[in-house]
DRENDREN-871255 format. One record per residue: chain; residue number from 0; x, y, z of N, C-alpha, C in turn. Coordinates in Angstrom, 2 decimals. Layout:
BEGIN
PT   kette    nr       nxx       nyy       nzz      caxx      cayy      cazz       cxx       cyy       czz
PT       A   NUM         X         Y         Z         X         Y         Z         X         Y         Z
...
This chain:
BEGIN
PT   kette    nr       nxx       nyy       nzz      caxx      cayy      cazz       cxx       cyy       czz
PT       A     0     24.58    -37.87     44.62     23.70    -36.54     44.60     21.92    -36.41     44.71
PT       A     1     21.76    -35.77     45.62     19.89    -35.95     45.04     19.70    -35.04     44.48
PT       A     2     18.57    -35.49     43.43     18.02    -34.35     42.40     17.77    -33.18     42.67
PT       A     3     16.71    -33.00     43.83     15.83    -32.80     44.63     15.93    -32.79     46.22
PT       A     4     16.33    -31.42     47.32     16.11    -31.84     48.83     15.16    -30.61     49.22
PT       A     5     14.17    -30.72     49.17     13.42    -29.55     49.86     13.61    -29.86     51.77
PT       A     6     13.84    -28.87     52.69     14.19    -29.33     54.02     13.23    -27.48     54.59
PT       A     7     12.20    -28.87     55.37     11.52    -28.21     56.40     10.92    -26.58     55.85
PT       A     8     10.08    -26.52     54.64      9.30    -25.83     53.64      7.72    -25.79     54.60
PT       A     9      7.68    -23.71     54.92      6.36    -23.89     55.22      6.03    -22.76     54.56
PT       A    10      5.10    -22.06     54.30      4.23    -21.23     53.64      2.98    -21.15     54.28
PT       A    11      2.93    -19.87     55.23      2.01    -19.17     55.46      1.66    -17.62     55.00
PT       A    12      0.12    -17.80     54.25     -0.01    -16.88     53.51     -1.13    -15.98     54.76
PT       A    13     -0.61    -14.11     54.29     -1.59    -13.51     55.24     -2.92    -13.68     55.46
PT       A    14     -3.34    -13.42     57.13     -4.25    -13.95     57.17     -5.48    -15.11     57.13
PT       A    15     -4.45    -16.21     56.90     -4.25    -17.57     56.96     -4.80    -17.97     58.39
PT       A    16     -5.62    -19.13     59.24     -5.58    -19.85     60.44     -4.50    -20.65     60.83
PT       A    17     -3.92    -21.75     59.18     -2.70    -22.25     59.34     -2.20    -22.16     58.03
PT       A    18     -1.15    -22.64     58.46     -0.38    -22.79     57.00     -0.41    -23.60     55.75
PT       A    19     -0.34    -22.67     54.53     -0.25    -23.84     53.51      0.01    -25.25     53.67
PT       A    20      1.33    -25.28     53.50      2.78    -25.60     53.60      3.50    -25.50     55.16
PT       A    21      3.15    -27.03     56.13      4.09    -27.11     57.05      4.92    -27.88     57.63
PT       A    22      6.44    -27.91     57.43      7.47    -27.84     57.51      7.64    -29.26     56.65
PT       A    23      7.69    -29.26     55.36      7.86    -30.68     54.63      9.25    -30.21     54.05
PT       A    24      9.67    -31.65     54.20     10.73    -32.07     54.07     11.30    -33.30     52.70
PT       A    25     11.42    -33.63     52.25     11.88    -34.90     51.11     12.68    -34.88     50.51
PT       A    26     13.29    -36.15     49.84     14.66    -35.59     49.02     14.22    -36.72     47.55
PT       A    27     14.64    -36.68     46.68     14.03    -36.84     45.59     15.42    -37.28     44.64
PT       A    28     15.83    -38.20     44.20     16.91    -38.96     43.80     16.94    -39.20     41.51
PT       A    29     17.94    -38.85     41.41     18.12    -38.84     39.72     17.38    -39.90     38.74
PT       A    30     16.76    -39.51     38.73     15.76    -40.93     37.92     14.26    -41.22     38.34
PT       A    31     14.22    -40.65     38.88     12.59    -40.86     39.70     11.65    -40.15     39.46
PT       A    32     10.30    -40.27     39.11      8.48    -39.94     39.06      8.38    -39.65     40.49
PT       A    33      7.80    -38.66     41.02      7.78    -38.75     42.17      6.65    -38.31     41.88
PT       A    34      5.51    -38.34     42.68      3.66    -37.59     42.12      3.27    -37.54     43.48
PT       A    35      2.72    -36.11     43.63      2.29    -35.70     45.20      0.18    -36.05     44.49
PT       A    36      0.47    -36.54     45.98     -1.40    -36.68     46.16     -2.19    -35.95     47.49
PT       A    37     -3.24    -36.09     47.08     -3.82    -35.24     48.13     -4.50    -34.68     48.24
PT       A    38     -5.90    -34.62     48.96     -7.58    -33.43     48.92     -7.29    -32.29     48.29
PT       A    39     -8.18    -31.63     47.55     -8.27    -30.47     47.23     -8.03    -29.55     48.02
PT       A    40     -7.09    -28.23     48.20     -6.29    -27.21     49.37     -5.88    -27.78     49.91
PT       A    41     -5.08    -28.59     49.58     -4.09    -29.22     50.71     -2.24    -28.85     50.38
PT       A    42     -2.37    -28.18     49.51     -1.02    -27.99     49.42     -0.20    -28.03     48.10
PT       A    43     -0.82    -28.98     47.69      0.41    -29.34     46.17      0.70    -28.43     45.15
PT       A    44     -0.01    -27.01     44.85      0.32    -26.58     43.69      1.18    -26.11     44.09
PT       A    45      1.14    -25.33     45.41      1.47    -24.39     46.88      3.03    -24.70     46.91
PT       A    46      3.38    -26.29     47.25      4.57    -26.95     47.02      5.32    -26.72     45.62
PT       A    47      4.55    -26.99     44.68      5.42    -26.71     43.26      6.13    -25.34     43.15
PT       A    48      5.05    -24.25     43.56      5.08    -22.52     43.49      6.45    -22.59     44.13
PT       A    49      6.42    -22.66     45.52      7.50    -22.50     47.01      8.70    -22.94     46.20
PT       A    50      9.01    -24.29     45.82     10.54    -24.93     45.58     10.77    -24.14     44.12
PT       A    51     10.04    -23.51     43.43      9.95    -22.60     42.22     10.40    -20.73     42.63
PT       A    52      9.97    -20.86     44.39     10.34    -19.61     44.75      9.39    -18.59     44.43
PT       A    53      8.36    -18.85     43.44      6.83    -18.22     43.52      6.32    -17.14     44.77
PT       A    54      6.66    -18.02     45.47      6.09    -17.33     46.31      6.70    -17.66     47.94
PT       A    55      6.81    -16.61     48.74      7.40    -16.68     50.27      6.99    -18.06     50.91
PT       A    56      8.47    -18.15     51.01      8.38    -19.13     52.23      9.72    -19.67     52.86
PT       A    57      9.69    -20.86     53.76     10.74    -20.62     55.49     10.98    -21.96     54.32
PT       A    58     12.55    -22.40     55.38     12.83    -23.83     54.92     14.25    -23.00     53.58
PT       A    59     14.73    -24.40     53.15     15.49    -24.40     52.22     15.11    -26.07     50.86
PT       A    60     15.58    -25.22     50.02     15.42    -26.55     48.08     16.52    -25.73     48.05
PT       A    61     17.16    -27.30     47.75     18.47    -27.26     46.70     17.65    -28.32     45.39
PT       A    62     18.72    -28.12     44.23     18.34    -28.67     43.02     19.46    -29.13     42.74
PT       A    63     19.90    -30.42     43.07     21.63    -30.96     42.69     22.53    -29.87     43.57
PT       A    64     22.26    -30.12     44.41     23.22    -29.60     45.90     23.18    -27.90     45.53
PT       A    65     22.39    -26.99     44.66     22.72    -25.77     44.48     21.32    -25.21     44.93
PT       A    66     21.25    -23.62     45.54     19.95    -22.92     44.86     19.40    -23.20     44.69
PT       A    67     17.89    -22.83     43.92     17.41    -22.58     43.22     17.70    -21.29     41.84
PT       A    68     17.82    -20.75     42.56     18.35    -19.17     41.95     19.39    -19.65     40.96
PT       A    69     20.41    -20.49     41.29     21.97    -21.04     40.65     21.35    -21.98     39.70
PT       A    70     20.42    -22.34     39.71     20.28    -23.45     38.52     18.63    -23.67     37.65
PT       A    71     17.97    -22.36     38.17     16.57    -22.35     37.88     16.77    -22.45     36.07
PT       A    72     17.06    -22.06     35.00     17.23    -22.56     33.84     17.31    -23.62     33.21
PT       A    73     18.08    -25.06     34.22     18.04    -26.36     34.07     16.43    -27.29     34.85
PT       A    74     15.44    -26.49     35.08     14.00    -26.86     35.57     13.08    -26.60     34.86
PT       A    75     12.03    -26.97     34.28     11.30    -27.50     33.55      9.99    -27.50     34.28
PT       A    76      8.86    -26.21     33.92      7.01    -26.23     34.83      6.82    -25.85     33.96
PT       A    77      5.49    -26.87     34.23      4.50    -26.85     33.53      3.27    -26.57     33.96
PT       A    78      2.66    -25.52     34.16      1.57    -25.41     35.64      0.28    -25.66     35.12
PT       A    79     -1.18    -26.12     35.84     -1.93    -26.75     35.43     -2.65    -25.54     34.56
PT       A    80     -2.22    -24.21     35.00     -2.90    -23.40     33.43     -2.49    -22.26     33.67
PT       A    81     -2.36    -22.24     32.02     -1.46    -21.37     31.19     -1.54    -20.10     31.99
PT       A    82     -0.13    -19.25     31.29      0.56    -18.84     31.76      0.10    -17.29     30.57
PT       A    83     -0.79    -17.57     29.83     -0.69    -17.08     28.35     -2.40    -16.85     28.21
PT       A    84     -2.62    -16.14     27.40     -4.23    -16.12     26.81     -4.16    -16.73     26.00
PT       A    85     -4.94    -17.93     25.46     -4.86    -19.05     24.79     -6.12    -17.91     23.46
PT       A    86     -6.38    -16.58     23.65     -7.38    -16.19     22.62     -6.21    -15.85     21.22
PT       A    87     -5.20    -15.15     22.11     -3.90    -14.63     21.65     -3.61    -15.26     20.27
PT       A    88     -3.58    -14.78     19.33     -3.55    -14.98     17.90     -1.50    -15.98     17.80
PT       A    89     -1.23    -16.41     18.57     -0.34    -17.77     18.67     -0.24    -18.58     17.98
PT       A    90      0.86    -18.97     17.28      0.92    -20.54     16.96      1.59    -21.44     17.77
PT       A    91      1.55    -22.43     17.90      2.48    -23.61     18.48      3.86    -23.70     18.22
PT       A    92      4.02    -22.90     17.29      6.09    -22.63     16.78      6.23    -21.39     17.89
PT       A    93      5.55    -20.47     18.02      5.43    -19.41     18.53      5.62    -19.56     20.21
PT       A    94      4.98    -20.28     20.58      4.83    -20.70     22.13      6.12    -20.91     22.74
PT       A    95      6.12    -22.38     21.51      7.99    -23.32     21.89      8.75    -22.31     22.11
PT       A    96      8.91    -21.53     20.68      9.96    -20.73     20.62     10.40    -19.78     21.44
PT       A    97      9.36    -19.00     22.30      9.20    -18.29     23.75     10.53    -18.34     24.57
PT       A    98     11.05    -19.85     24.92     12.48    -20.02     25.92     13.77    -19.82     24.61
PT       A    99     14.18    -19.83     23.71     15.18    -19.99     22.94     15.30    -18.43     22.30
PT       A   100     13.94    -17.56     22.19     13.69    -16.35     21.46     14.85    -15.33     22.05
PT       A   101     15.31    -15.38     22.75     16.62    -14.70     23.01     17.64    -14.73     22.41
PT       A   102     18.49    -16.31     21.91     19.40    -16.59     21.32     19.31    -16.08     19.92
PT       A   103     20.36    -16.20     18.88     20.54    -15.94     17.75     19.79    -16.93     16.66
PT       A   104     19.67    -16.49     16.27     18.58    -17.51     15.40     19.53    -18.88     15.13
PT       A   105     20.62    -18.97     14.64     21.02    -20.09     14.23     21.54    -21.29     15.14
PT       A   106     21.31    -20.36     16.91     21.18    -21.46     17.74     19.69    -22.17     18.49
PT       A   107     18.99    -21.70     17.78     17.25    -22.10     18.03     17.29    -22.76     17.01
PT       A   108     17.92    -23.28     16.04     17.32    -24.55     15.32     17.49    -26.16     16.32
PT       A   109     18.88    -25.89     16.75     18.81    -27.10     17.29     17.30    -27.27     18.39
PT       A   110     17.89    -26.88     19.64     16.35    -27.23     20.72     15.16    -27.45     20.27
PT       A   111     14.88    -26.46     18.77     13.36    -26.73     18.60     13.48    -27.91     17.48
PT       A   112     14.05    -28.12     16.95     14.38    -29.50     16.83     14.16    -30.57     17.12
PT       A   113     14.51    -30.51     17.75     14.93    -31.81     18.99     13.16    -31.93     20.00
PT       A   114     12.74    -30.82     19.98     11.80    -30.47     20.46     10.54    -31.04     19.55
PT       A   115     10.57    -30.64     18.62      9.64    -31.40     17.23      9.45    -32.61     17.37
PT       A   116     10.69    -33.17     17.30     10.74    -34.60     16.35     10.63    -35.03     17.90
PT       A   117     10.90    -35.12     19.40     10.96    -35.64     20.04      9.13    -35.53     20.44
PT       A   118      8.77    -34.51     21.03      7.50    -34.49     21.63      5.92    -34.41     20.14
PT       A   119      6.67    -35.01     18.78      5.64    -34.93     17.80      4.54    -34.18     17.65
PT       A   120      5.57    -33.12     17.74      4.69    -31.30     17.51      4.71    -30.89     15.51
PT       A   121      5.17    -31.28     14.73      5.17    -31.06     13.32      3.72    -30.77     13.36
PT       A   122      2.94    -31.99     13.52      1.74    -31.68     13.00      0.51    -30.34     13.07
PT       A   123      0.79    -29.98     14.57     -0.24    -28.42     14.70      0.74    -27.47     14.90
PT       A   124      2.26    -27.65     14.50      2.88    -26.57     14.87      3.00    -25.57     14.56
PT       A   125      2.29    -25.22     13.46      1.97    -23.51     13.09      0.11    -23.48     13.06
PT       A   126     -0.97    -24.11     13.98     -2.14    -23.63     14.35     -1.59    -22.74     15.56
PT       A   127     -3.20    -22.18     15.43     -3.64    -20.83     16.55     -3.53    -22.33     18.30
PT       A   128     -2.61    -21.43     19.27     -2.68    -22.26     20.67     -3.84    -22.45     20.94
PT       A   129     -5.26    -21.51     20.64     -6.59    -21.90     21.23     -7.42    -22.76     20.49
PT       A   130     -6.67    -23.27     19.15     -7.10    -24.38     18.50     -7.07    -25.96     19.05
PT       A   131     -6.04    -26.24     19.13     -5.58    -27.36     19.97     -6.25    -27.93     20.80
PT       A   132     -6.12    -29.21     20.62     -6.51    -30.33     21.93     -5.91    -30.39     23.48
PT       A   133     -6.40    -30.64     24.14     -5.67    -30.59     25.48     -5.07    -31.55     25.71
PT       A   134     -4.46    -32.62     25.05     -3.19    -33.64     24.71     -2.52    -32.93     23.40
PT       A   135     -2.54    -31.90     22.97     -1.50    -31.26     22.53     -0.99    -29.92     23.03
PT       A   136     -1.42    -29.24     23.36     -1.28    -28.53     24.39     -0.29    -28.65     24.97
PT       A   137     -1.28    -29.60     26.36      0.61    -30.52     27.29      1.43    -30.49     26.69
PT       A   138      1.86    -31.33     25.63      2.76    -32.00     24.57      3.75    -30.92     24.14
PT       A   139      3.11    -29.55     23.89      3.42    -28.39     23.40      3.93    -27.88     24.85
PT       A   140      3.25    -27.28     26.09      3.95    -27.19     26.70      4.95    -27.91     27.84
PT       A   141      5.31    -29.26     26.99      6.10    -30.17     28.09      7.09    -29.84     27.39
PT       A   142      7.55    -29.95     26.22      9.14    -29.78     25.41      8.65    -28.54     25.30
PT       A   143      8.49    -27.06     25.98      8.46    -25.65     25.83      9.48    -25.76     27.62
PT       A   144      8.47    -26.56     28.55      9.63    -26.87     29.54     10.88    -27.55     29.71
PT       A   145     11.46    -28.11     28.57     12.35    -28.70     27.82     13.77    -28.02     26.86
PT       A   146     13.02    -27.33     26.94     14.49    -26.40     25.76     15.62    -25.91     25.81
PT       A   147     15.50    -26.30     27.46     16.86    -25.61     27.86     17.49    -26.81     28.62
PT       A   148     17.34    -28.22     28.39     17.78    -29.82     28.43     17.72    -29.71     30.13
PT       A   149     15.96    -29.25     30.37     15.84    -29.41     32.11     16.52    -30.51     32.58
PT       A   150     16.76    -30.33     33.73     16.85    -32.58     34.36     16.26    -32.68     35.37
PT       A   151     15.23    -31.36     35.95     14.12    -31.30     36.81     12.78    -31.06     36.53
PT       A   152     11.60    -31.94     36.18     10.10    -31.33     35.79      9.51    -31.16     36.91
PT       A   153      8.86    -29.79     36.95      7.87    -30.17     37.76      6.44    -29.69     36.95
PT       A   154      5.77    -30.70     37.72      3.87    -30.80     36.40      2.65    -30.66     36.84
PT       A   155      2.33    -29.51     37.11      0.43    -29.36     37.58     -0.11    -30.13     37.23
PT       A   156     -0.81    -31.14     36.84     -2.20    -31.56     36.58     -1.57    -32.01     35.26
PT       A   157     -0.55    -32.77     34.88     -1.06    -32.96     33.59     -1.85    -33.15     32.47
PT       A   158     -2.58    -34.33     33.21     -3.52    -34.73     33.01     -4.91    -34.00     32.03
PT       A   159     -5.11    -32.67     33.26     -6.48    -32.21     33.34     -6.43    -31.79     32.34
PT       A   160     -7.79    -31.41     31.16     -7.99    -31.42     30.02     -7.84    -31.81     28.99
PT       A   161     -7.05    -33.53     29.34     -6.71    -34.62     28.55     -7.55    -35.54     28.61
PT       A   162     -8.16    -36.40     27.75     -8.46    -37.36     27.49     -7.99    -38.97     27.51
PT       A   163     -8.13    -40.06     28.10     -7.79    -40.93     28.40     -6.77    -41.38     27.55
PT       A   164     -6.88    -41.33     26.00     -5.82    -41.35     25.21     -4.45    -40.25     25.44
PT       A   165     -4.73    -38.93     25.37     -3.99    -38.29     25.11     -2.98    -38.22     26.67
PT       A   166     -3.80    -38.70     28.24     -3.08    -38.93     29.37     -2.01    -40.41     28.88
PT       A   167     -2.40    -41.66     28.69     -1.91    -41.86     28.02     -0.49    -41.82     27.67
PT       A   168     -0.79    -41.28     26.39      0.27    -40.84     25.60      1.52    -40.09     26.16
PT       A   169      1.11    -38.91     27.43      1.93    -37.53     28.00      2.65    -38.43     28.88
PT       A   170      1.93    -39.19     29.55      3.09    -39.89     30.78      3.47    -41.74     30.22
PT       A   171      3.54    -42.05     29.24      4.58    -42.59     28.40      5.24    -42.16     27.54
PT       A   172      5.01    -40.70     27.30      6.38    -39.91     27.23      7.74    -39.22     27.81
PT       A   173      6.27    -39.46     29.62      6.99    -38.49     30.20      8.40    -40.20     30.72
PT       A   174      7.52    -41.22     31.23      8.40    -42.23     31.50      9.53    -42.06     30.76
PT       A   175      9.59    -42.54     29.20     10.90    -42.44     28.31     11.42    -41.13     28.18
PT       A   176     11.40    -39.88     28.38     12.56    -38.81     28.47     13.08    -39.03     30.25
PT       A   177     12.02    -39.98     31.17     12.92    -39.64     32.60     14.39    -40.96     32.08
PT       A   178     13.73    -41.84     31.60     14.63    -43.06     31.69     15.45    -43.05     30.49
PT       A   179     15.30    -42.75     29.48     16.57    -41.89     28.62     17.45    -40.69     29.03
PT       A   180     16.86    -39.64     29.69     17.60    -38.90     29.81     18.19    -38.97     31.39
PT       A   181     17.95    -40.14     32.24     17.88    -39.69     34.09     17.55    -37.92     34.49
PT       A   182     16.26    -37.81     33.74     15.35    -36.65     34.07     14.70    -36.90     36.05
PT       A   183     14.20    -35.83     36.65     13.90    -36.17     37.33     12.44    -35.38     37.86
PT       A   184     11.32    -35.64     37.69     10.05    -35.48     37.58      9.26    -35.56     39.33
PT       A   185      8.31    -34.40     39.22      7.81    -33.82     40.40      6.76    -33.69     40.07
PT       A   186      5.70    -34.48     40.32      4.29    -34.64     39.81      3.38    -34.17     40.19
PT       A   187      2.20    -33.44     39.93      1.32    -33.09     40.87      0.38    -33.97     40.02
PT       A   188     -1.13    -34.75     40.89     -2.04    -35.80     39.98     -3.51    -35.94     40.77
PT       A   189     -4.55    -35.98     40.25     -5.01    -36.73     41.56     -5.89    -38.35     40.55
PT       A   190     -5.28    -38.77     39.73     -5.77    -39.74     39.01     -4.57    -41.11     39.84
PT       A   191     -5.13    -41.55     40.61     -4.71    -42.79     41.51     -4.30    -43.75     40.86
PT       A   192     -4.56    -44.34     39.33     -5.28    -45.26     38.67     -3.52    -45.11     38.04
PT       A   193     -3.02    -43.59     37.44     -1.77    -43.39     36.78     -0.83    -43.46     37.83
PT       A   194     -1.20    -42.96     39.16     -0.22    -42.74     39.38      0.45    -44.82     40.04
PT       A   195     -0.69    -45.29     40.70      0.19    -46.58     40.53      1.20    -47.60     39.89
PT       A   196      0.58    -47.28     38.25      1.31    -47.50     37.47      2.61    -46.28     36.99
PT       A   197      3.00    -45.02     37.43      3.85    -44.63     36.86      5.45    -44.00     38.13
PT       A   198      4.19    -44.22     38.90      5.10    -43.31     40.24      5.76    -43.69     40.66
PT       A   199      7.31    -43.71     40.81      8.40    -44.58     41.76      8.26    -44.35     42.94
PT       A   200      8.12    -43.23     43.35      7.52    -42.21     44.65      6.57    -41.77     44.86
PT       A   201      5.89    -41.63     45.79      4.55    -40.92     45.86      4.68    -40.12     47.47
PT       A   202      3.95    -39.06     46.93      4.48    -37.80     47.83      3.28    -37.98     49.06
PT       A   203      2.34    -38.53     50.32      1.28    -37.92     50.44      0.89    -36.66     51.17
PT       A   204      0.08    -35.86     50.67      0.10    -34.18     51.17     -1.11    -33.85     51.80
PT       A   205     -1.46    -33.45     52.90     -2.49    -33.04     53.54     -1.31    -31.37     54.47
PT       A   206     -0.92    -30.44     53.21     -0.25    -29.11     54.87      0.91    -29.55     55.28
PT       A   207      0.85    -30.89     55.64      2.15    -31.60     56.16      2.66    -32.60     54.75
PT       A   208      3.58    -33.47     55.51      3.71    -34.26     53.91      3.36    -35.56     55.16
PT       A   209      2.75    -36.39     55.00      2.21    -37.79     55.38      2.55    -38.83     55.62
PT       A   210      2.73    -38.90     54.44      4.19    -40.42     53.76      5.21    -39.87     52.61
PT       A   211      6.15    -40.45     53.03      5.99    -41.03     50.81      6.92    -42.49     51.49
PT       A   212      7.02    -42.92     49.74      7.31    -44.39     49.25      6.88    -44.87     48.37
PT       A   213      7.18    -46.07     47.73      6.57    -46.80     46.75      4.77    -46.83     47.01
PT       A   214      4.39    -46.96     45.44      2.85    -46.74     45.61      2.44    -47.60     46.07
PT       A   215      2.93    -48.88     46.04      2.40    -49.63     46.66      2.56    -50.08     47.85
PT       A   216      3.21    -48.84     48.41      2.79    -49.03     50.35      2.50    -47.69     50.72
PT       A   217      2.00    -47.02     49.79      0.81    -45.65     50.01     -0.19    -45.11     49.46
PT       A   218     -0.45    -46.51     48.46     -2.19    -46.52     47.88     -2.38    -48.10     47.88
PT       A   219     -2.24    -48.02     49.53     -3.77    -48.98     50.62     -4.91    -48.26     50.95
PT       A   220     -5.73    -49.07     51.31     -7.26    -48.55     50.73     -6.60    -47.72     52.89
PT       A   221     -5.78    -48.22     53.90     -5.57    -47.62     54.80     -5.17    -46.31     54.32
PT       A   222     -4.18    -46.12     54.10     -3.88    -45.04     53.41     -4.38    -43.62     52.91
PT       A   223     -5.08    -44.23     51.77     -6.27    -43.75     50.67     -7.20    -42.61     51.91
PT       A   224     -8.13    -43.59     52.46     -8.66    -43.12     53.40     -8.25    -41.97     54.40
PT       A   225     -7.57    -42.73     55.17     -6.75    -41.52     56.27     -6.04    -40.07     55.47
PT       A   226     -6.09    -39.94     53.76     -5.23    -39.01     53.40     -6.98    -38.72     52.71
PT       A   227     -7.96    -39.20     52.40     -9.05    -38.08     51.54     -9.88    -38.36     52.47
PT       A   228    -10.25    -39.07     53.73    -11.16    -39.19     54.21    -12.21    -39.98     53.53
PT       A   229    -13.91    -39.13     53.83    -15.00    -40.23     52.99    -15.13    -39.98     51.50
PT       A   230    -14.53    -39.01     51.20    -13.77    -38.71     49.67    -13.19    -39.43     48.84
PT       A   231    -12.47    -40.11     49.58    -11.93    -40.73     48.96    -12.00    -41.74     47.62
PT       A   232    -13.38    -42.34     47.69    -14.19    -43.07     46.54    -13.79    -42.16     45.45
PT       A   233    -13.91    -40.77     45.55    -14.49    -39.79     44.16    -13.15    -39.43     43.61
PT       A   234    -11.45    -40.16     43.65    -10.81    -39.91     43.43    -10.70    -39.31     42.10
PT       A   235    -10.80    -40.11     41.48    -11.08    -40.20     39.62    -11.26    -38.88     39.60
PT       A   236    -10.63    -38.02     38.42    -10.53    -37.28     37.45    -11.09    -36.95     36.77
PT       A   237    -12.36    -36.53     36.21    -12.55    -36.75     35.30    -12.34    -36.03     33.93
PT       A   238    -11.96    -36.83     33.01    -11.12    -35.89     31.63    -12.38    -35.02     31.10
PT       A   239    -11.68    -34.16     30.22    -12.06    -33.15     29.44    -10.81    -33.33     27.95
PT       A   240    -11.58    -32.66     26.96    -11.02    -32.80     25.77    -10.28    -33.78     24.97
PT       A   241     -9.32    -33.40     24.32     -9.21    -34.65     22.91     -7.98    -34.96     23.42
PT       A   242     -7.17    -36.24     22.56     -6.05    -35.95     22.35     -5.35    -34.86     20.54
């Protein structure tokens, strides 16, 4: 059974001359890391948010053969930008506990202990979130996204704000989690060198899905130029922050 099935997904924002997503269809199998590439404004974030049902769309989305609304707790999402104000006096521990805080205290221990150990959070767990480095913050948010034993991960530019060392650590951890737990990950990235190393499938998106396949087929000079045009040489994203 496919982990993620997207059929004829179309998003049209009011007042826009053309759809943000136009008839996008694809399927992902369990155990794959699929990475979405394309120029700025091509609909990458819109794709993730429409899969989650955050924005209105036509077409159908199924996760392991079921509508998203029926299996929502099995999906882990890490947005590019935080959904909370990092200046708030929240510690890493408090952020991590958010997904399980509705559970009795004794039922929170096992998922919290697993997340702290797996993502190596202990050293900064009691620091204010606003003081964490980019790499630490992304590890914390990825851990939070998996607190309910997620089977599908949707990650929007997880390397943004993270330096090269932190990016390598983050993607190594993602590869280990996918392999160990047979997860499926759909990841947006501007780092084509990372895509080449990590992705089992690459989705080339520019409002429409222009192609999907192994990175060796999708990341040829011809396909990159066709996707990015004259800006193809400028694909590398400048890292900021620290591990």
